[in-house]
ZADRENFI-600888 format. One record per residue (C-alpha): residue in three letters; x, y, z. Coordinates in nm, 4 decimals, m for minus. Each point is the difference from the previous one (the first is absolute). Layout:
// ZADRENFI-600888
res  xx  yy  zz
ala  X  Y  Z .
...
***
This chain:
// ZADRENFI-600888
res  xx  yy  zz
met  m1.3213  0.1600  1.8795 .
gly  0.3085  m0.0928  m0.2181 .
asn  m0.0545  m0.0929  m0.3460 .
ser  0.0275  m0.4065  0.0857 .
asp  m0.3396  0.1061  0.1845 .
phe  m0.1511  0.1510  m0.3180 .
ala  0.0977  m0.2639  m0.1721 .
thr  m0.1566  m0.2724  0.2029 .
thr  m0.3219  0.1763  0.0815 .
ser  m0.0593  0.1695  m0.3279 .
arg  m0.1813  m0.1241  m0.3143 .
arg  0.2718  m0.0233  m0.2252 .
arg  m0.0823  0.0419  m0.3968 .
pro  0.2754  m0.1064  m0.2516 .
met  0.2274  0.2164  m0.1460 .
pro  m0.0159  0.0598  m0.3578 .
pro  0.2630  m0.1386  m0.2023 .
ala  0.0804  0.3023  m0.1464 .
thr  0.0405  0.1644  0.3216 .
ile  0.2628  m0.2436  0.1237 .
glu  0.1650  0.0101  m0.3359 .
ser  0.0106  0.3981  0.0512 .
ile  0.1502  m0.0567  0.3141 .
asp  0.3009  m0.2462  m0.1169 .
ala  0.0391  0.2052  m0.3004 .
thr  0.0440  0.3367  0.2126 .
gly  0.2151  m0.1662  0.2552 .
ser  0.2140  m0.1340  m0.2698 .
ala  0.0275  0.3043  m0.1971 .
ala  0.1137  0.1860  0.3484 .
val  0.2636  m0.2639  0.0229 .
arg  0.1381  0.0356  m0.3277 .
his  0.0127  0.3526  0.0395 .
ile  0.1960  0.0055  0.3386 .
ala  0.2284  m0.2872  m0.1405 .
ser  0.0575  0.2601  m0.2869 .
leu  0.1074  0.2927  0.2366 .
ala  0.2087  m0.2421  0.1587 .
ile  0.1861  m0.0877  m0.3376 .
gln  0.0511  0.3425  m0.0530 .
cys  0.1423  0.0611  0.3631 .
thr  0.2139  m0.3175  m0.0319 .
gln  0.1543  0.2380  m0.3735 .
val  0.0739  0.3109  0.1833 .
gly  0.1687  m0.1735  0.2575 .
arg  m0.2479  m0.0306  0.2901 .
pro  m0.0279  m0.3762  0.0522 .
glu  m0.0499  0.0371  0.3215 .
val  m0.3584  0.2521  m0.0769 .
ala  m0.0795  m0.3280  m0.2670 .
glu  0.0331  m0.2596  0.2629 .
gly  m0.2168  0.1919  0.2157 .
leu  m0.2394  0.0419  m0.2647 .
met  m0.0281  m0.3486  m0.1059 .
ala  m0.0889  m0.0979  0.3408 .
val  m0.2900  0.2381  m0.0436 .
ala  m0.1204  m0.1268  m0.3120 .
ala  0.0577  m0.3709  0.1532 .
ala  m0.2344  0.0933  0.3125 .
ile  m0.2642  0.1550  m0.2594 .
gly  0.0455  m0.3034  m0.2008 .
asn  m0.0832  m0.2363  0.2864 .
ala  m0.2793  0.2049  0.1523 .
val  m0.1693  0.0363  m0.3526 .
gln  0.0335  m0.3875  m0.0190 .
asp  m0.1562  m0.0517  0.3730 .
val  m0.2965  0.2482  m0.1463 .
val  m0.0568  m0.1762  m0.2444 .
asp  0.0182  m0.3463  0.1567 .
gly  m0.2414  0.0966  0.2840 .
ile  m0.2588  0.1012  m0.2392 .
ala  m0.0047  m0.3492  m0.1806 .
glu  0.0137  m0.1487  0.3105 .
thr  m0.2964  0.2102  0.1673 .
ala  m0.1977  m0.0249  m0.3368 .
ser  0.0538  m0.4097  0.0103 .
ser  m0.1245  m0.0404  0.3899 .
pro  m0.3787  m0.0178  0.1049 .
leu  m0.1962  0.2419  0.1421 .
pro  m0.0099  0.0336  0.3383 .
his  m0.3629  m0.1173  0.1474 .
***
């Protein structure tokens, strides 16, 4: 059973706002840390590594946003009968 099956057959409880904020804050901290490493790589003459790190940071940022959006969407949808 995939995640989408589980989401449509299980009872949903709203996730506390503090949990959503925690997920968002943790993801943002990870993105900032990776971006900082990318800057350091640029400063030591490794722009190709910096470019790769920035791609990773962008992917993490997008994934975290998808999770937060998914939680919000699930919380606002009606429970299945």
